[in-house]
N, C-alpha and C positions, 0 to 999 in steps of 0.2 A: 706512349705516355705513361707516366707513373701514377699510381693511385695511392701514394704514400700517405701515412697518417699524420705527418707533421702539419701543424696549422700555422699559416703565415698570418700574422695579425699586425695591423698598424699599432704603433706604440700607444696612441691615445685610446684605442679600443681596449687594450689590456688594462689601462689605468682606470678608465671610466666605466667600462662594461665588461667586467670579468666573466660574466655568464655566457657571453657570445661564443667563446671557444668551445665550451662544454656542449652547447646546443648544436653547434656546427659539426662537432665530432659525432653526435648522435645521428644527425641527418646523413652524414657520410656513411656511417655504418649501416643504418637501417635501409637506406635506399640502394646501397651497393654501387653508387655512382662513382665515376672517376674523379669528379671534382664537385665541391660544394662551396658556394661563395655568397657573401653578404656585401651588398652595396648600400650606403646610407646617403640620404639627401643632404646636401650641404646647406649652410646657413642662408644662401640665396634662394633656396627652394627651386633651383633650376638645373642643378648638376648632381649626378650620382657619382660617388667615389667608392671604389672597392676598398674595403677596410679589413676583410678577413676572408681567407680561403684555405681549403684543404685540397691537395692533389695538384696544385699548380706551383709547387715549390715556393721559393721566396721571390715571387714575381709581382708583388704588389706595386713595386716602383715602376714596372713596365706597363701597368694598366692604364688604359685611356679613360679620362673622365667622360662620362656619358651624359649628354644633354637630355633633358626631359623630352620624350617623344622620338628620340633617335636610337636606332639600333634595337637590339633585343631587350636589354634591361630598360632602356628609355621607353619602349612601348609598354612593357609591364607596368612601369610607374605611371605613365599617362592614362592608360585604360583602367588601372587598378583591377585587372583581371588576370587570371593565369594565362600564360602564353607558352605554346609549344613550338619548337623549331626542329624539324626532322632532318634538315640538310643545311648545316651551318656554312655560310659563305659570307663574303665581305659585304654583300648588299643587305644582309639581315643582321649581322653581328659586327660591331665596329671595334671591339676590344682585341688588339693584336695578341694578347696573352692566350686567349682561347684558340686562336688560329695556330699559334706556335706550338700548342700542346695537342693539336689534332682532335679537338672536341668536335663531334659530328651531330649530336642530338642534345637539345636543351629543354628544360622545363623551368619556368620562372613564375613566382607568385609575389604579390605586393606584401610589404610589411606595413600594416596600418594600425593606428591607435584611435579608435572612434572614427572621426572623419579626417584625421590627419595622416598623411603619407609619411612614413619614416624611411622606407628604403625598399630593397628588393632582395629576395632570397632565390637563388637558382642552383640547379644541379645539372651536370652534363656527363655525357658518355662518349668514349672514344670510338664508338661503333654505332650503327643505326639502332635506335631503340624506340619502341612503341610505348608511349606513356598512356596508362589507363587512368580511369577516374579515381581508383584507390590511391594511386601515387600522387595525384593532384590534391586529394583530400589530406593525405599525410603531410605533404609539404606545406599546405595551408595551415595545418595544426602547428607545425614548427614555426611558421611565420608569426602565429599568435603568441607562441612562447617567447620568440625574439622581441616582439613588441612590448611584452611585459618587462623584459630586461632593459630594453633601450629607453623606456620612458622613466626609468628610475636609475639614473646614473649614480655610480659610487665613486665620488671624487674626494679623497681626504688626504692625499699625500702631497708633499711639496712639489714633487715631479709633476703630478697631475695638475696642480694649481698653476705651475709655471707654463705647462703646455696649454692649458685652457686660456690663460692670459695671452700667450703668443698667438694662438689660433684666432682669438677674438680681435686681434689687432691687424691680422692679415686681411686683405680685401676679400670679401665674401664672394664676389664675382668680378672678373676683370671686364670693365666696359670697353668695348672695342670701337674706337672712332673709325669713320669711313677711311679706308685706305690702309688700315693696320689691323693685323690679327695678333692676339696675345694669348700666351699660355704660361702657367707657372706651377711650381711644385714646392712644397715644404715637407721635408722628411726629418722628423725628430730623431735625435740620437738615441741609440740603444742604452746608453749610460746616462750621465748627467747632461741635461739640456744646456745649450748655449743661448746666445741672444741674437740669432739670425733673423732677418726679416727682409721682405721685399714689399714694394709699394708702387702703385700706379695711380695717378690722379690728374684730373683736368685743371688747367690754369687759365687765367684771363687771357683773352686774345686768341683763343683756339689752340693754345699750347698744351702739350702733354708732358708730365714729369714721370720719370721712372727712377726707382731707388733700389739698391741692393746694399744691405748693411749687416754688420756683425759686431755686437758688443762683446768686448773681451771679458771672459768670466763665464760662470755657469749658474744654473738654478734660477729660483724665483727672482733674486736680486737683479740678475742680468736681464730677465724678461721685463722687469719694471723699468729699468733704465732704457731698454729698447723702446718701450711705449712712450716714454718722455721724449726721446730723440725723434721718433717718428712724428709726433705731434708738432714739435718745434720746427722740424725741417719743413713740414707742410706750411706752417705759418710764415716762415721766412721766404719760401718760394712764392707766396702770394704777392710779396712786396718787392722782390728782387729777381730780375730776369737772368742774371749771370750766375751759373751754378757755383763758380768760385766764391762769389760773395755770399751765397746761401750757406756754403760749408764753412766759410770764415765766421759767420755769425753763429752757426751751430757750434763751432769750436769754442767761441767765447762763452757760450751758454754752458757747455760742458765744464770748461775750466773753472767757471765761477760757481755753478750750482752743483756740479757732480765732480768734485776735485779728485776723486779716486777712480773715476771711470775712464776707460779707453774704448775707442770704437773705430772700425774701418767703415767707410761709406763710399759708394759709387753713385753719383747723381747725374742724370742726364735730362735734357729738355729738347723737345723738337716741336715743329709745326707741320701741318699738311704741306706737301705729300710725304713727310717723314723721311726725306732723303738725307737731310743734314741734322745731326744731333750734336749738341754741345754738352760735353762731359767734363766732370771733374772728379778725381779720385783722391780720397783721404786714406792712403795706405791700403787700398783695396785692389784686388785683381782687376785688370782691365777687361773689357768685354771682348767677345769674338764676333767677327762679321763673316757670314757665309753667303755665297752667291751661287746661283745655278751655273754649273759648268766649271767651277773653279774651287780650289781648296779653301777651307775656312782659315781665317787669319786672326791672330791676336792683335788688337788695336795698339798702336804705338802711343801709349798714354802713361806718362811718368806719374808714379804714385807720390803725391805729397805726403806730409806727415799724418800719422794717425790723429784723430780727434782726441783732445784731452791732454796733449803734450805741450803745445806752445801755441796759444791763440794768435800770436803775432806772426807766425810763419806764413810766408807768401803762398798763395794758391792761384793756379793757372787753369784756364778753360781750354779744352782741345775740341776741335770740330771733327766729327766722325761721319763719314759718308756711307750710306747703305744703298746699294743698287736696287732697281726694281726686282721684286720677289725675293730680295735678300733677307737673311735672318740676322738679328742682333741678339746675342746671348749674354746675360749677366748671371753671375753665380757667386756663391760664398765658398770659403776655403774648404768646407767639408766635402765638396764635390771632388777636389783634386788632391787634397792632402791625406796621407795615410801614415800610420805608424810604420816606420821602416823595419824590414827584416834584417837578418844578420849581415847579408851581403848588399843591402840596399842603402842608398843615401837619400836623405829627405829631398834634396834638390832634384835628383834623378827621378824620384817617384812623381814629384809635381810636374816636371817637364814631360814625363811620359804620359801622365793623365791628361794634361792640357792638349798634347798631341792627339790622344785618343778622343778627346772631346771634339777637337777640330775635325777629325775624320768622321765622327758620328754625325756632326751637323752638316757635313758636305753631302750626305746621302739622303737627306730628308727634304720634303717640299712643303711642309706646313709647320706652324708654331707648336701645335700639340705634339706632333711626332718628334719635334726637336727636343722637347722636355723628356719624352719617353726614351729616346735614344741616348740622351745625355746621361740619364740615370742607369739604364741597362748596360750601356757600353762602358761607362767609366766606373760605376760603382758595382753593378751586377749583384751578386749574392753576398758581397762582403758586408759584414756588420758595420753599420754606420756609427763610428766612434764620436762623431761630431755632427751637429745639425747640418742639413743641406738645404739650400734654397736655390732655385733656378728660375729664371724669367727669360722667355723667348718672345721677341717681337718680330713680325714679318711684314714687310711692305706688300700690299696686295693690289696696288693700283696698276 
């Protein structure tokens, strides 16, 4: 394992909390640990997300979201007490990144502000390490310093404003109906943000709607349009059961009220036991279906026109079947599209990455690992030039 000094930071952490990196470097240097990591509690108050790390390379995308009370970091958060693990194993630590880097010993402390839990700070070693009281006190002092930074976010750039708006419109927690497991990721671009979003919502009659969309354009304006489309799509879905009709009405709305906007959207609806899904695509990549014991496949779903071009264009709904324990994966173009090299073609890159995605999905058995493998196997350490959104649903009946 490497103990390199490079800090991997989620883009929103850089924009909103510029002091986190400095404190994490001090922790890494003073403790001599092989890794130092900060996880923050999400808006739902139930999930910890890894947002900054030193010593684990650019592996934030491969980190598992940690539910409160589960695994090492979840235990630290739930008890709000320091926790030491001297023998890291899958039964005590659920983050695959730590396993992959050979971490053997961990010390974690809660980051709190008064009575409010903000997150968890932990350090790890690639060899057996006996943590003393002095190390626990030192890490607790750094956790206090982090709380001072985290409770005073610094957000004044257009990039940060767009990111904040996008984050606020994504589901804070994916409600999982009986018979279906859900996981999702949103990875902001390293450069100018786009208008990617995903959504999951309940509908009348026990139905469930899933959305993957991308507004053409970048920055705050694209994020604002994305918010309007998200709200309008939800409203139309309440009154119309056919996804094609929902997208038709959304197209009329864009053409009339947002004449300069374009967007791709994939919208699907299903009911328990979530075997059959009705999908319609407006210029968006089709989903993939993976089933135990067989290769993942791209759904044969013809993309109709993008939203915002021609509201009179016909739209058709396609039925997609997901077998028991099967995975359904929706994604935006940022996952599979890359700027081509000298000898590469755009189409070749897309086809290759979709094949890589299919292969990654065929090797997992739960929705959360589906997201992790999609990002680590398809994107890896490559700089994200465009936003990436991934949503994985798995039948669990």
